[in-house]
N, C-alpha and C positions, 0 to 999 in steps of 0.2 A: 566940411567939404570932402567928398570922396574923389580920389585921384588915382587913376591907373597910369603907370609910367612904363610904356614899352613892355607890357606883360606878355610873356610866352608861356604856355602851359599845355598839358595834354594828359593822356592816360598811359602810364608807363613810358615806353619809348615812342609812342604815337603822338606827335605834336599836333594840336588842334589850333591853338591861338598863336598868332605870330605878331609880336610887338604891338599889342592893342593898347591904345592910349585914349583916354577921355576923362572929363571932369563932370561930376554931378554936384551942383551947388545947393546950399540950403534954400528951401522954398521953391524948388523947381522939380518938374517931372522930366526925366530923360528917358525917352523910349529907345530901346535897343531892338533893332529890326533886322530881318534877314530870313532867307529860306531855311527850311529844315536842314540841320547839319552845318549851319553857318558858324556856330560856336557861341550862341547866345547863352544856353544853359551852362556851358563850360566856363564862360566868363563869370556867371554868378557863383559857381562853385569855387573858382579861383579867388574871387573876392572874399568868400567865407573861409578860405584856407582848407577847403575839402580836397583841393588839388594843389600840389606843390608847384610854385612858379619855377619854370626852367630858367627864365630871365625876367628882369624887371621887378617892379614892386607895386604894392597897393597901399595907399596912404589915406588915413582919415584924420583930419585936424592935426597933422604933424606926427601921428603915430603910424609906424610902418606895420600894418596888419600882417603882411607876408612874412614877418619875422616871428609871428606868434603861432602857437598851436591852435588848431581850429576851435577847440572848446573855449578858448579865451576871447575869440573875436566878438561874440555878442556882448561881452562886458564893456566893449568900447563903442556901444551904441549902434550895432548893426543888426537890424531885424530882417529875417529871411523867410519868405513864403515860397517854398520850392514847387516846381511843377508836380502835380499829383498830391499836394497838400502835406503828406507825411505826418499825419496825426498819430497819436497814441490811441489806437482804436479801442482797446480794452479799458481805457480810462474815461471818466466822465468829462463832460464839457468843463466843469469847474476845475477838475484836476489838470486838464490840458492847459487851461488858462494860467493855472498856478505855476506851471513850468515856465511860462513866459515871464512871470513876475519874479523869478529867482534873482534877477539883477536889480530888482527894485523892492526888496523885502521890507524896506522901511516906508515905502510909499503906499499908503492905504487907499489912495484915491484913483490910482491908475485903472484898477479893475472896474470901478464904477463908471469911469469914462468910457471904457471899451463897451460895456453893456449898454450905455446910452447910444453909442454908435450902432450897435447890433442888438436891439432889444429882443430879437428872437432867441438869442443865446441865453438871455436871462430866464426865458421860459423853459430852457432845455438843460439847465445847470446840472441836474442829477442824471441826465441821460448819457449813455455810452456814446462816444464819438462815432463808432462804426455803425450806429443805427440812424445817424442823421442823413438828411438828403444831401445831394451833391452841393447845392448852394449853401446849405447850413454848414457843411464841412469846410467850404471855402471861407465863410465868415469866421469860423473858429480858427482856421489857420492864420487868417489875417489878424484876428483879435489877439491871438497868442503872440504874434510878432509885435503888435502895437503895445502889448503889456511891458515890453522892454523900454518904453519911451525912447524909441530909436532916433538917432541923428540921421541915419540912412536906412531906408526901407527898400529891400529888394523883392520884387514881385515877378515871378516867372509864370507868364500866361495865366493870370488869376481868373480870367473869365472864360477859359476854355470849357466848352460843353455845358455852359449854364444857360438857363432860360432868361429871356430879356429882362424881366424884373430883377433877377439876381445880378445880372450884368450891371445894371444901373446902380444897384446898392454897392457893389464892389468899386465901381468907378467913383462914386460919391465919396467913399471912404479914402480912396487914393487922393482925391482932390482935397479932402479935409486935412490929410497929413501934409500936403504941400502948403496949405494955408497956415498950418502950425509951424512951418519953417523946417520941415523934414525934407531931405534930399531923397527923392523917389527914383529908383531905377526900375523901369517897367519893360519886361519883355512882352511884346504884343504883336499879334498877327492881323488884328482887325483894323482896317484902314480908318473906319469911322472913329474908333477909340484913339488912334494915333493923332488924327487931326483935331479931335476934341480936347485931348489932355496934354499933348506934348508941348513942353517949352523948347525942347530941342530933340533932335533925332540923331542917333549914331547908327550908321548902316554897316552891317557885317556881311562879309562874303568870303567863304573859304578861310575863316579864322582871322581875317584882316579887316581893318576899318577901311571901307571904300568911300565914305563920305560922311559929312556932318552937316545937319541942316538946323537953322534956327526956326522958331515958330513963324516968322515972317516969310520964310522961304518955302514953307510946306505946300502952299497952294500952287506955286509955280513949278514945283518938283513932283506933282502928283503922279505923273506918268512914270517917273523914275522909281517912285515908291511902289507903285503897282507892279512894275517889272520885278523889283527886288523881292516882293512878297509873293510873286507868282499869281497875282490876281488877274 
């Protein structure tokens, strides 16, 4: 289980997050929602240790991630698909996936499993990442994170700018990870994706948690969600 306990973080002296707390349990999708600038991406970076916490802590299964250097965080089962994908463009698909496998060098089956989820990547193994389409690059970014066999998977707007068929592929992959018992934290702006996937919703505004909704509450709080998303 991923747990944020009163996390405050920002960029230099500019504070963005203010005592953010929530839990993402194994086998559920938590959607982190809010307008642009609300602190969603900053929250993801804070979890990964890419931003130092000013206060509070991030804990996964009893391990305090916020005490670790950022390069150690993936070894504790945290997969991250950042906004913009951040692939190694000059490397091939196979080489990018091999980076994800570094924490599982004795597991020879994980790559096969990822290629079953994204068969198109199998056709592109020798192709440079920067020559893939946008949808294929997103598959690769997600596949690379899945190669860690994560306990927690962080997805920062993974369907942004994708055509409908690719959106469905990415959503199906997120749902698969949930069914495998992974805790998925999904930053999402599409209301249809939130209502289709979320087990619970954490609403951010100005770097603070303004509300938490269960799946059962989503329908009755639709207007509130629309207002928060600027729909």
